[in-house]
N, C-alpha and C positions, 0 to 999 in steps of 0.2 A: 504494500500500500504506500503510495507516494505521500510525502509530508508537504504540507502547504508551505510555500516559500514565504519568508519574512520580508516585508516591505517597510523600511524606515524612511521617513520624510523629515527634512529640516523644517522647523517651525520657528518663526520670529515672534509670533503673537497669537492670541486666542483665535483670531479669524483664520490664520493659517492652520491651526490645530483642528478646528471644526471642519474645514474643507478637506484636510488630509484624512481625517477619520471617515468622513462621508464618502471619500473616494476609495476607501478600503485599506488605508495604511494600518499596519499592525503596531507601529511604534513611532514616536517622534524623537528627534534630536533637537533640543532647545538651545538656541544660541542667540547672540546679538552681534551686530557689526560684521556683516559678511565682507565688507571691504578689508577687514583684517582676518578673513577666512574663518570667522566664527569665534566669539569670545563668550565668557560667562554672562548670562542674562541677569538682570536684576531679580531679586527674590520675588518682587511683586508680579513680574512677568510669569514666573513659574506658577505662582498661586492662581493667577488668572487663567492660565492654560489648564492647570490641574482641575479647576472648577468647571471648565468648558467641555472637557472630553474625559473618557474613561479608559483610553488605551494607555499602554506603557509610555513613560517619558524618560528619556536619558538627558541629563543636563550637562552641558559643557563646563569643564573647569579649566579655564585658560584666560590669562590676563592680557596678553599682547600677541601680536602677529609673530610667527616664528615658532620654534620648538623648544626654546629655553624656558625653564619654569619661571624665572623671574623671582618675585617676592613670595617665597614659600609660605611665610606666615600669613600673608594676605590670602593666598590660595586656600590654605587650611581653614582660615576664618570664613571664607566664602562657602566652602564645603560644609562647614558646621552650621552656618546660617540656613543654607538650603535644606540640610538634613532636618533641622529644627522645624522648618516650614512643611516638611512631609516628603521631600524628594527622597527617592529610594533607589534610583539608578543614575549612573553618571558616565561621562566621557572625559578621558584625560590622556596625556602622553607627553613626556618630557625627555629631551636628549641632552647629553652633555656636549662640551665643545668638540670632543673627538667623534661624535656621532653614535655614542653608546647610550644605553638607557641611563637616565639620571635617577639612579635608584634611591638616592637620598630624598629627592623631591617626591618621587612616586610613592615611596613607602610612607612618607610623612602624611601625604594627602589620603592614601588608602587607609591609614590608621583612623582618620577622622570618619571615614565612610562606614566603619564598623561592620564590614562584611557585605555591604550592599554590592549588587552586581554592577560591573562597569566595563566599558569598552576602552581599549588602547587604540587611539585614533591614528590618522595617517602619518604621524611621526615615524611609524615603522617604515614607511616608504622612503624616508630620508636617513635611515639608520645605516651606519657603516657596515654592519653585519646583522642581517635580519635573524639568522638562525641563533646567533649568540644572544641577541636581545630577547627572543622568545624563551630561550632556556633560562636566562636571568630572571625573567618575570614569571616563570611557569608556576611557582608556588604561592604567588601573592593572592590573598583572599579576595574573592569576588570577581576576579578577571575572567570573563566568559566569552569575550569577543575581540577580534581585531578588525578595525575598519581599514581597508587597504584597497589600493588599485593594483598592487603588485609591483608598481614602479612609481617614482616621483612624477613622471610625465603623464601617467594615467593608464586606464585599462588597456588601451591598444598595445602599449609597450609592456604592460605587466602580465599579459595572458600566460606566458610560460611559467612565471613564478606562481601565479594563482593556481594553475593546474597542478604544479609540483607540490605546493603546500596542501592542497585539498587531498592529495594522495597520501599525505603523511599524518592524517588525522589521529591515528592511534599512538603516535610517538610522543615522548616527553617534550613538552613545550608546544605541542600541536593539537592539544585537546580543545582549544577554543574555537568558536564559530568564526568562519571567514565571512565578514560582512563587506561586500564589494561596493565601492563607491569611489568616484574621482574620474571624471570623463566617461562615466557609464552611460551607454545608450541602449535603447530597446533592442537593437540588432545584436548586442552582445549576449543577451539573456539566454537564447537557446544553447549556445556553446558553453556558457558558464554552468547552466543547469546540467548539461551532459557531463561536465567535469565533476559533478557532485556538489556544486555550490548552491546553497539554498537561502542566502540572505543578501538583500540588496538595499542600497542607500542612495537616495536621490535628493538633490537640492534644487538647482536651476531647472532640471527637467520637469519639476512640478509647477514651474512658474512660466507660462507662455509669454508673459510680459516682462520677463527679466526680474532681477532682484528687487527692483523698485515696485514690482507688482505682487499681488498675493498668490498664495498657493491656489491652484485650480483643482477642484474636486474631479473634474473631467480628465485632466491630465493624469492625476493619481489613479483614477479608475482604469485608464488605458494601460498603465503599468500593471495594475492588479490583474487585468484580463490576460495580459501576456504571460505573467508569472503563473497564472492558474491553468494555462494550457497544458494538456497531458504531454 
């Protein structure tokens, strides 16, 4: 029996969230400031979205563009405030200057999350050594997903890596879900599904009017229909 594919959609506000859920999204990634590639939203935005929809929400923990953690005390404080407001799933990912996982920052934030589920985001696509990063993070509590295109340039370039990592699902460091996003198009879906990948992340693809426009329920529904094809 085939498992329904997971569709995660980026939401900036409650209107986006309602449209994404109406279109068939399974989960939302909550961010602000897409000009900086997605930063931590205000807690009030989380609470408004949480009140508007009943699907899973993963909240971004990121203070500035790039993959350095920056002010780890501020990050931990933001995580704690969101936890107190009811957030129970998160997205984060920090690299050190050498392109390795910034374990100090990641562990500090994960400690505040108290076992909540979280995604390590596309920082993995900028890592000096993806395999080493996965093995370093393997035992952190709550880590259940990697958001990745397989390559910094996007899914077109990352296909070989995505296929290879999907095949390694049972190995140490490879037990997490591959959530594919970053230059993802509808025409990629059949090949990714054939490779055994079952989770997909869209941002701009859900917004026909670009990032200045809202999420379109119809655009999300089109993805849902493609993902649900046998």
